[in-house]
Backbone bond lengths (Angstrom), bond angles and torsions (degrees), N, CA, C in turn:
res aa  C-N    CA-C-N  psi(-1)  N-CA   C-N-CA  omega(-1)  CA-C   N-CA-C  phi
1 M - - - 1.453 - - 1.527 108.73 -
2 S 1.322 118.04 126.05 1.458 121.14 -177.50 1.523 110.51 -72.66
3 A 1.323 114.98 155.45 1.464 120.08 -178.99 1.522 109.78 -68.42
4 P 1.334 117.89 139.80 1.467 119.92 175.80 1.520 110.85 -60.77
5 A 1.315 116.35 148.12 1.465 120.47 175.08 1.525 109.48 -64.31
6 L 1.314 115.41 151.03 1.469 121.86 175.28 1.524 108.58 -106.33
7 V 1.340 116.35 122.25 1.458 121.57 174.34 1.532 107.30 -109.90
8 L 1.306 115.70 107.72 1.459 122.19 -179.36 1.528 107.97 -89.15
9 V 1.323 116.78 115.44 1.456 121.46 -173.96 1.527 109.85 -106.27
10 A 1.326 116.32 120.18 1.464 122.16 177.89 1.523 109.44 -117.51
11 H 1.333 115.38 174.35 1.466 119.50 -177.06 1.515 111.74 -69.93
12 G 1.323 116.76 -50.69 1.465 121.89 -173.79 1.513 110.86 110.02
13 T 1.306 116.53 146.56 1.454 122.68 -178.14 1.517 109.65 -153.41
14 R 1.336 116.09 153.35 1.469 119.85 174.95 1.532 110.98 -85.31
15 S 1.307 117.38 -5.01 1.461 121.42 179.85 1.531 110.26 -77.50
16 P 1.340 118.27 117.65 1.470 119.19 176.73 1.523 111.97 -57.34
17 R 1.332 115.58 -35.76 1.467 118.66 179.35 1.524 110.60 -65.60
18 G 1.350 116.34 -38.54 1.455 119.92 178.25 1.516 112.14 -65.58
19 V 1.326 117.20 -43.23 1.464 121.12 177.82 1.525 110.19 -62.27
20 E 1.321 115.57 -40.38 1.464 119.57 178.64 1.530 110.86 -63.27
21 M 1.356 116.29 -38.73 1.462 119.68 179.10 1.520 111.50 -62.55
22 I 1.336 117.52 -40.01 1.463 120.20 178.36 1.531 110.04 -65.88
23 G 1.337 117.04 -40.15 1.458 120.20 176.51 1.515 112.21 -62.51
24 T 1.324 116.27 -41.26 1.466 120.65 177.43 1.515 111.01 -63.08
25 L 1.322 115.93 -40.83 1.457 120.63 178.70 1.531 110.85 -62.73
26 A 1.329 117.14 -44.30 1.469 120.48 178.38 1.523 111.22 -61.94
27 D 1.331 116.75 -40.82 1.468 120.37 178.44 1.531 110.86 -63.41
28 A 1.342 115.82 -39.61 1.463 119.80 -179.36 1.526 111.11 -68.09
29 V 1.330 117.05 -38.15 1.466 120.22 176.71 1.522 109.86 -65.18
30 R 1.330 116.84 -41.30 1.475 120.55 177.53 1.532 110.32 -58.31
31 A 1.332 116.76 -44.89 1.467 120.42 -179.79 1.526 111.08 -66.45
32 E 1.318 116.89 -39.54 1.471 120.55 179.05 1.529 110.65 -63.11
33 L 1.316 116.69 -42.62 1.456 120.25 179.44 1.523 111.23 -67.25
34 A 1.329 116.56 -38.71 1.471 119.60 177.77 1.523 110.04 -62.21
35 G 1.331 116.67 -37.62 1.459 120.54 178.46 1.515 113.20 -66.28
36 S 1.340 116.42 -24.84 1.465 120.42 179.64 1.524 112.10 -93.08
37 G 1.336 116.08 1.85 1.465 119.83 177.39 1.506 115.18 98.65
38 A 1.339 116.71 -5.53 1.466 119.73 177.62 1.521 108.75 -103.35
39 E 1.303 116.44 135.02 1.465 119.45 -178.87 1.532 110.70 -130.96
40 P 1.339 116.69 66.54 1.462 118.44 179.30 1.525 111.31 -76.17
41 E 1.305 115.57 159.17 1.457 119.60 167.35 1.524 106.96 -67.67
42 V 1.339 116.80 133.55 1.477 121.39 -178.72 1.519 108.07 -117.66
43 R 1.337 115.87 123.26 1.447 121.86 178.91 1.527 109.96 -126.72
44 T 1.321 117.27 152.55 1.455 121.70 175.73 1.523 109.92 -110.97
45 A 1.324 115.41 149.51 1.456 122.05 178.29 1.525 108.10 -145.71
46 F 1.331 116.37 161.66 1.463 121.39 -176.26 1.523 109.63 -134.46
47 V 1.336 116.02 144.08 1.462 119.68 -178.80 1.520 112.50 -95.74
48 D 1.333 118.06 -8.04 1.457 120.19 -178.03 1.530 109.40 -154.36
49 V 1.317 115.93 159.16 1.473 125.81 172.00 1.520 113.33 75.34
50 L 1.333 118.01 -49.14 1.467 120.30 -177.13 1.520 109.66 -145.87
51 G 1.309 115.89 170.92 1.460 121.68 179.61 1.515 110.72 -110.59
52 P 1.328 116.34 -178.32 1.459 126.22 0.43 1.525 112.38 -75.56
53 T 1.325 116.09 156.53 1.452 120.75 176.47 1.528 109.34 -80.68
54 P 1.338 117.02 163.82 1.470 118.07 174.92 1.531 112.45 -57.05
55 A 1.349 117.10 -38.27 1.467 119.14 178.63 1.523 111.22 -62.79
56 D 1.345 117.01 -40.80 1.467 120.63 177.65 1.525 110.95 -57.69
57 V 1.330 115.44 -47.73 1.466 120.03 -176.30 1.518 110.53 -67.16
58 L 1.326 117.66 -43.70 1.458 120.11 -178.69 1.528 111.38 -62.96
59 R 1.323 117.34 -36.67 1.476 119.62 177.76 1.524 111.76 -64.51
60 E 1.338 116.59 -29.84 1.460 120.98 -177.36 1.528 112.85 -80.24
61 L 1.330 117.23 -7.78 1.462 120.19 -176.03 1.525 112.96 -86.01
62 D 1.317 117.87 4.36 1.472 122.42 176.06 1.522 112.43 55.77
63 C 1.331 115.59 37.29 1.472 122.42 174.12 1.523 113.32 68.87
64 G 1.338 118.69 9.25 1.448 119.29 171.28 1.516 109.70 -67.17
65 P 1.341 118.55 152.92 1.459 120.79 -177.77 1.528 111.42 -60.32
66 A 1.338 115.96 149.29 1.457 120.50 -177.48 1.525 110.59 -143.25
67 V 1.306 115.02 145.20 1.464 122.66 172.12 1.519 107.20 -112.93
68 V 1.322 116.48 118.93 1.465 122.06 178.42 1.521 108.39 -95.91
69 V 1.330 115.95 122.33 1.466 121.54 -179.56 1.525 108.29 -112.80
70 P 1.334 118.84 109.28 1.468 121.02 177.31 1.532 110.29 -73.00
71 A 1.319 117.00 112.44 1.471 121.68 -179.63 1.528 108.79 -85.72
72 F 1.336 115.37 62.69 1.459 122.40 179.53 1.518 109.25 -119.46
73 L 1.331 115.66 144.07 1.457 120.72 -175.65 1.519 112.45 -86.70
74 A 1.313 116.81 -11.91 1.458 122.97 174.77 1.522 107.51 -148.41
75 S 1.330 116.17 154.25 1.462 120.08 -175.42 1.522 110.37 -102.55
76 G 1.328 116.03 102.91 1.450 122.57 176.57 1.509 110.40 -123.84
77 Y 1.323 115.85 -141.58 1.466 121.56 -173.99 1.529 111.81 -58.24
78 H 1.330 117.69 -43.44 1.469 119.42 -176.84 1.525 111.51 -62.12
79 V 1.332 116.53 -39.54 1.463 120.25 -177.69 1.521 111.52 -77.18
80 Y 1.332 116.73 -43.08 1.465 120.14 -174.81 1.523 113.63 -84.03
81 Q 1.340 117.38 -24.30 1.460 119.78 -175.87 1.531 112.57 -117.04
82 D 1.340 116.74 -55.85 1.464 120.03 -173.39 1.524 112.92 -63.60
83 V 1.333 116.74 -49.94 1.470 118.96 -175.81 1.530 111.60 -63.44
84 P 1.343 119.83 -49.42 1.477 118.24 177.32 1.533 113.11 -60.46
85 R 1.335 117.27 -37.12 1.464 119.57 178.51 1.522 111.16 -64.33
86 E 1.331 115.98 -41.84 1.466 119.47 178.65 1.527 110.99 -62.54
87 V 1.317 116.87 -39.85 1.465 119.94 178.55 1.525 110.04 -63.51
88 R 1.334 116.58 -44.22 1.474 119.58 178.33 1.531 111.24 -62.90
89 D 1.331 115.79 -44.88 1.458 119.76 -177.44 1.530 112.49 -64.50
90 S 1.324 115.71 -27.33 1.471 118.66 -178.75 1.523 112.10 -68.33
91 G 1.325 115.85 -25.87 1.462 119.21 -175.35 1.522 113.48 74.16
92 H 1.325 116.65 5.93 1.467 120.37 -178.03 1.527 109.25 -69.00
93 P 1.333 117.67 130.80 1.467 119.94 -173.17 1.519 115.41 -86.63
94 D 1.334 117.99 -7.03 1.473 118.98 -167.17 1.526 110.67 -140.92
95 V 1.341 116.64 74.30 1.462 121.62 -175.01 1.527 110.17 -129.04
96 V 1.319 115.79 135.25 1.465 122.41 169.86 1.523 107.23 -112.72
97 V 1.338 117.02 130.84 1.459 122.03 176.51 1.523 108.15 -107.03
98 T 1.323 117.45 124.53 1.457 121.59 -178.05 1.527 111.22 -87.45
99 P 1.326 117.51 168.62 1.464 119.55 169.92 1.528 110.41 -61.72
100 A 1.331 115.45 158.79 1.463 120.70 176.10 1.530 110.57 -68.15
101 M 1.322 116.14 175.51 1.459 120.74 -177.35 1.527 113.07 -69.57
102 G 1.323 115.17 -40.01 1.452 117.17 -170.92 1.507 113.41 -127.60
103 P 1.345 114.49 168.10 1.466 126.84 1.60 1.527 111.39 -76.15
104 D 1.323 115.87 154.51 1.456 121.48 -178.38 1.530 108.45 -159.35
105 P 1.329 118.40 142.27 1.472 120.18 178.54 1.523 113.46 -56.32
106 M 1.334 117.37 -30.84 1.464 119.45 178.68 1.524 111.28 -60.92
107 L 1.336 117.14 -39.83 1.464 120.21 178.88 1.521 110.40 -61.71
108 A 1.327 117.21 -39.15 1.465 120.69 178.37 1.521 111.26 -64.07
109 R 1.320 116.69 -38.82 1.465 119.73 179.48 1.527 111.24 -66.42
110 V 1.326 116.11 -40.37 1.462 119.14 178.52 1.531 110.37 -68.50
111 M 1.326 117.64 -39.07 1.467 120.37 177.87 1.518 111.12 -61.93
112 R 1.313 117.40 -39.65 1.466 120.23 177.31 1.528 110.37 -59.71
113 K 1.327 116.89 -43.97 1.456 119.98 178.60 1.526 110.91 -63.51
114 R 1.317 117.76 -44.20 1.463 120.87 179.27 1.535 110.78 -62.12
115 L 1.321 117.49 -40.25 1.465 120.46 178.84 1.527 111.06 -64.60
116 R 1.303 116.81 -41.47 1.471 119.62 178.30 1.528 110.79 -65.40
117 E 1.326 117.15 -37.74 1.459 119.90 176.05 1.529 111.29 -62.61
118 A 1.346 116.27 -29.68 1.466 120.67 179.89 1.516 112.70 -81.72
119 G 1.336 117.16 -5.05 1.456 120.40 176.62 1.512 115.51 107.96
120 M 1.312 118.78 2.74 1.455 121.19 179.83 1.523 110.85 -63.33
121 R 1.348 114.51 137.68 1.455 121.11 175.66 1.520 109.57 -121.35
122 R 1.327 115.95 162.98 1.461 120.31 177.89 1.530 109.62 -56.35
123 G 1.292 117.34 134.13 1.457 122.39 -179.58 1.518 114.24 96.81
124 D 1.334 117.78 -14.12 1.465 120.27 177.18 1.532 109.76 -71.56
125 A 1.326 116.42 148.94 1.462 121.17 174.33 1.523 109.32 -74.36
126 V 1.325 116.26 141.67 1.463 121.02 -176.56 1.534 109.37 -128.94
127 V 1.322 114.89 136.61 1.457 122.69 176.07 1.525 107.91 -119.98
128 L 1.322 116.94 127.83 1.464 120.24 171.22 1.517 107.33 -89.31
129 A 1.333 116.32 118.92 1.468 122.25 -176.13 1.513 109.74 -106.03
130 A 1.343 116.39 115.22 1.461 122.38 178.33 1.517 109.49 -112.19
131 A 1.326 116.22 157.77 1.460 120.11 179.51 1.518 110.87 -59.85
132 G 1.344 116.55 -42.09 1.450 121.08 -179.02 1.517 111.85 102.31
133 S 1.332 115.21 161.82 1.459 120.25 -177.60 1.517 108.63 -161.20
134 S 1.331 115.75 151.54 1.461 120.92 173.13 1.524 111.10 -83.49
135 D 1.327 117.62 -5.82 1.459 123.07 -178.50 1.529 109.48 -87.43
136 A 1.318 117.46 122.20 1.460 121.59 -177.61 1.526 111.67 -61.29
137 R 1.329 117.20 -31.12 1.461 119.91 179.53 1.519 111.01 -66.52
138 A 1.320 117.14 -37.92 1.466 120.66 177.73 1.522 110.25 -67.97
139 R 1.336 117.34 -40.61 1.467 119.86 179.16 1.534 110.81 -64.19
140 H 1.329 115.53 -36.27 1.463 119.38 175.70 1.529 110.41 -62.76
141 D 1.319 116.74 -42.44 1.464 120.49 178.27 1.527 111.36 -61.46
142 V 1.339 116.89 -39.36 1.466 120.29 179.99 1.533 110.14 -66.57
143 R 1.313 116.72 -41.07 1.471 118.69 177.21 1.522 110.80 -63.03
144 R 1.316 116.89 -37.54 1.458 120.00 176.24 1.525 110.76 -65.29
145 A 1.320 116.97 -40.23 1.468 120.62 177.15 1.519 110.64 -62.00
146 T 1.334 117.05 -38.91 1.463 120.77 177.41 1.521 110.81 -62.69
147 A 1.329 116.97 -43.18 1.462 120.62 178.80 1.528 111.32 -63.40
148 L 1.325 117.22 -39.56 1.462 120.87 178.23 1.524 111.25 -64.69
149 L 1.347 116.50 -40.04 1.455 119.49 178.69 1.523 110.67 -67.66
150 A 1.328 117.11 -40.03 1.468 120.42 177.97 1.527 110.44 -60.85
151 E 1.321 115.75 -40.73 1.465 120.08 177.79 1.520 110.49 -64.84
152 E 1.316 116.56 -40.47 1.473 121.09 179.88 1.518 111.53 -65.54
153 L 1.336 116.64 -38.54 1.467 120.94 -177.24 1.522 112.83 -86.19
154 G 1.318 116.64 -18.67 1.458 119.78 -177.31 1.518 113.04 73.69
155 G 1.326 117.23 32.17 1.459 121.77 179.91 1.510 110.56 -162.36
156 S 1.323 116.69 177.38 1.456 120.03 -177.33 1.531 111.06 -76.83
157 V 1.322 115.26 149.38 1.459 123.09 177.33 1.524 107.04 -135.90
158 R 1.314 116.37 136.70 1.457 121.37 177.67 1.527 110.32 -97.90
159 T 1.326 116.38 144.62 1.461 121.93 175.99 1.519 109.83 -94.72
160 A 1.333 117.48 138.27 1.467 121.90 175.15 1.522 108.60 -148.00
161 Y 1.344 114.74 160.85 1.459 120.33 -175.25 1.525 110.77 -121.65
162 I 1.328 114.40 150.75 1.458 120.67 -176.64 1.517 111.33 -93.01
163 A 1.329 117.77 -42.08 1.468 120.81 -171.30 1.519 114.17 -122.76
164 T 1.332 117.34 -45.90 1.456 121.18 -175.74 1.514 109.74 -127.12
165 G 1.339 116.57 125.25 1.453 120.37 179.08 1.513 112.01 109.18
166 E 1.309 114.62 164.29 1.459 123.19 179.84 1.527 109.01 -126.95
167 P 1.366 115.24 150.12 1.471 128.91 -0.68 1.528 112.18 -81.27
168 R 1.329 115.62 158.78 1.456 121.12 178.46 1.532 109.69 -84.39
169 V 1.323 115.59 158.58 1.463 121.33 -174.52 1.529 112.68 -59.18
170 P 1.341 121.05 -49.56 1.468 119.44 -179.52 1.528 112.76 -58.99
171 E 1.342 117.88 -35.07 1.457 121.34 179.54 1.522 111.03 -65.28
172 V 1.315 116.55 -42.13 1.462 120.05 -178.85 1.518 110.77 -69.94
173 V 1.335 116.57 -41.07 1.476 119.47 176.75 1.519 110.17 -59.82
174 A 1.336 117.69 -45.79 1.467 121.40 -179.77 1.525 110.91 -63.58
175 A 1.324 117.61 -41.02 1.467 120.82 -179.65 1.522 111.05 -63.95
176 L 1.317 116.86 -38.42 1.469 119.89 178.24 1.521 110.81 -65.53
177 R 1.302 117.50 -39.30 1.474 120.13 177.72 1.530 110.24 -65.90
178 E 1.320 116.26 -42.24 1.464 119.65 179.23 1.519 112.07 -63.75
179 S 1.329 116.60 -27.54 1.462 120.52 178.51 1.524 112.65 -80.57
180 G 1.349 116.80 -1.98 1.456 120.93 176.18 1.508 116.14 104.00
181 R 1.326 117.57 5.56 1.464 119.10 178.96 1.522 109.36 -78.14
182 D 1.328 116.36 124.85 1.472 120.99 -175.91 1.523 112.48 -76.55
183 R 1.332 116.02 -39.11 1.465 120.24 -175.15 1.527 109.15 -124.52
184 V 1.335 115.21 129.18 1.464 121.64 -178.39 1.532 108.33 -127.24
185 F 1.337 115.72 129.52 1.465 120.96 179.36 1.525 109.93 -122.53
186 V 1.307 114.50 144.25 1.457 121.45 -178.40 1.520 109.35 -109.29
187 G 1.330 115.67 124.40 1.458 121.59 172.88 1.514 109.38 -90.67
188 S 1.310 117.45 122.87 1.463 122.60 -176.46 1.525 109.66 -84.13
189 Y 1.338 115.71 103.65 1.461 120.09 177.43 1.522 108.63 -86.43
190 L 1.332 113.75 60.52 1.457 123.44 -179.17 1.520 107.88 -133.31
191 L 1.319 116.16 150.05 1.461 119.17 -178.40 1.517 112.23 -82.64
192 A 1.353 117.49 -35.69 1.465 120.23 -172.79 1.525 110.66 -144.64
193 H 1.305 114.93 167.83 1.466 121.38 178.21 1.528 110.39 -68.39
194 G 1.331 114.87 153.22 1.455 122.40 177.95 1.514 109.09 169.60
195 L 1.321 116.07 -166.96 1.460 121.28 -177.50 1.518 112.27 -58.98
196 F 1.326 117.87 -40.93 1.455 120.20 -177.52 1.526 111.75 -62.31
197 H 1.332 115.94 -42.96 1.469 117.80 179.55 1.527 110.34 -67.56
198 Q 1.303 117.43 -36.70 1.463 120.85 177.93 1.530 110.77 -59.25
199 R 1.325 116.48 -38.84 1.464 120.26 179.28 1.515 112.32 -62.83
200 L 1.325 117.18 -31.43 1.460 120.07 -179.19 1.522 111.81 -63.01
201 R 1.320 116.87 -30.88 1.460 120.00 -179.05 1.519 111.98 -72.21
202 E 1.330 116.29 -10.16 1.466 120.75 179.01 1.529 111.79 -104.53
203 A 1.342 116.96 12.31 1.466 120.97 -173.00 1.522 113.24 -89.71
204 G 1.337 118.27 -4.95 1.460 120.82 176.33 1.510 115.70 88.75
205 A 1.323 118.01 12.08 1.464 121.00 179.33 1.523 111.04 -80.76
206 D 1.332 115.95 164.07 1.469 120.79 176.87 1.520 111.49 -76.14
207 G 1.300 116.28 -23.92 1.454 119.84 178.39 1.511 110.72 -161.50
208 V 1.315 115.83 149.85 1.467 122.17 178.86 1.521 108.07 -126.71
209 A 1.320 115.57 124.36 1.459 119.63 178.89 1.523 110.78 -70.10
210 E 1.307 115.77 151.08 1.459 121.17 174.99 1.537 110.04 -67.73
211 P 1.341 118.14 157.32 1.466 119.78 173.13 1.529 111.03 -58.11
212 L 1.313 116.34 165.07 1.462 120.78 -176.15 1.527 111.75 -62.77
213 G 1.333 117.56 -41.63 1.462 121.86 171.27 1.519 113.83 60.08
214 A 1.329 114.68 -151.23 1.468 121.57 -174.60 1.523 111.71 -95.03
215 H 1.326 116.36 38.99 1.461 119.88 174.57 1.532 108.98 -59.32
216 P 1.341 118.62 145.44 1.469 119.91 -179.47 1.526 113.66 -54.46
217 G 1.333 117.28 -33.09 1.454 119.78 177.80 1.518 112.39 -65.65
218 I 1.327 116.99 -37.06 1.458 121.31 177.35 1.523 109.55 -68.23
219 V 1.314 116.16 -40.87 1.468 120.77 178.00 1.524 110.28 -60.39
220 R 1.336 116.74 -44.91 1.469 119.90 179.57 1.529 111.21 -63.67
221 L 1.325 116.62 -40.01 1.455 120.19 -179.77 1.533 111.09 -62.09
222 L 1.318 116.65 -45.76 1.462 120.14 178.74 1.531 111.33 -66.15
223 T 1.324 115.91 -37.34 1.464 120.18 177.11 1.528 110.36 -61.64
224 E 1.331 116.01 -43.18 1.466 119.93 178.79 1.522 111.36 -63.49
225 R 1.348 116.72 -39.99 1.461 119.47 178.14 1.536 110.07 -61.02
226 Y 1.333 116.11 -44.38 1.471 119.28 179.83 1.524 110.68 -62.90
227 L 1.328 117.73 -47.49 1.460 120.56 -176.63 1.530 110.79 -62.89
228 F 1.340 116.24 -35.52 1.462 119.56 175.12 1.525 110.27 -62.48
229 G 1.338 116.03 -47.15 1.456 119.93 179.25 1.514 112.45 -63.52
230 A 1.338 116.66 -40.01 1.460 120.63 179.55 1.520 110.94 -64.99
231 S 1.326 117.04 -38.92 1.466 119.87 178.73 1.521 110.60 -66.25
232 E 1.339 116.79 -36.46 1.457 120.25 176.38 1.533 110.11 -62.46
233 Y 1.321 115.88 -43.21 1.462 119.84 179.09 1.529 111.18 -64.08
234 L 1.338 116.76 -46.89 1.466 120.53 -176.08 1.523 111.44 -65.52
235 S 1.340 117.21 -36.51 1.453 119.79 178.82 1.529 111.27 -67.68
236 T 1.338 115.80 -32.71 1.469 119.76 178.69 1.532 110.84 -75.19
237 A 1.345 115.12 -37.29 1.469 119.58 -177.00 1.515 113.33 -77.06
238 A 1.349 115.94 -19.64 1.464 118.68 -175.22 1.534 112.25 -67.95
């Protein structure tokens, strides 16, 4: 029985660099899976801004089995509403949808590395910056991600939002400075470059970590999500 196709679903961005990062990530997951003996077809899809949509990709798979992996760091509207709707709209009869990427301890480990690359030192104030969501479940996931990062760093971390929700990143950075913190660093709880990450550079921090991107830890996490979904499919098909 051939391995189910992997459909990696991301948000979408108008940033060419961000789109390229998602493509690089998909290529890295494909290589990781090939190294483990699985060689599924790997496709990317987007739920907003640009195409193809998950429904478009699933229709093109000729009804072969597929595992949809939501490459989202928190589970809000896109994960609970958009992805299932796209699967239904595709008419594809054989799809497994895995849990989203985050929150997960691996993301915290990668964020720590990104923060250190940005110049963060022990004792610096740290803000976890997420895109934000009107969905309470997504906000809960972000708070959990903040707790995981605090545990990884061995110190306190503040949560802030870039687009939706309060408090906003510039407000938290300013409040930390007013409280006497000399150095403030922002951890980008984003997968790829785009408008949201650009806004972080205008928040007044001493340093801004790069998005999580195609770090090997992120690749392994997505690979694990796919293998979990594939095992669910194979156990059902057996």
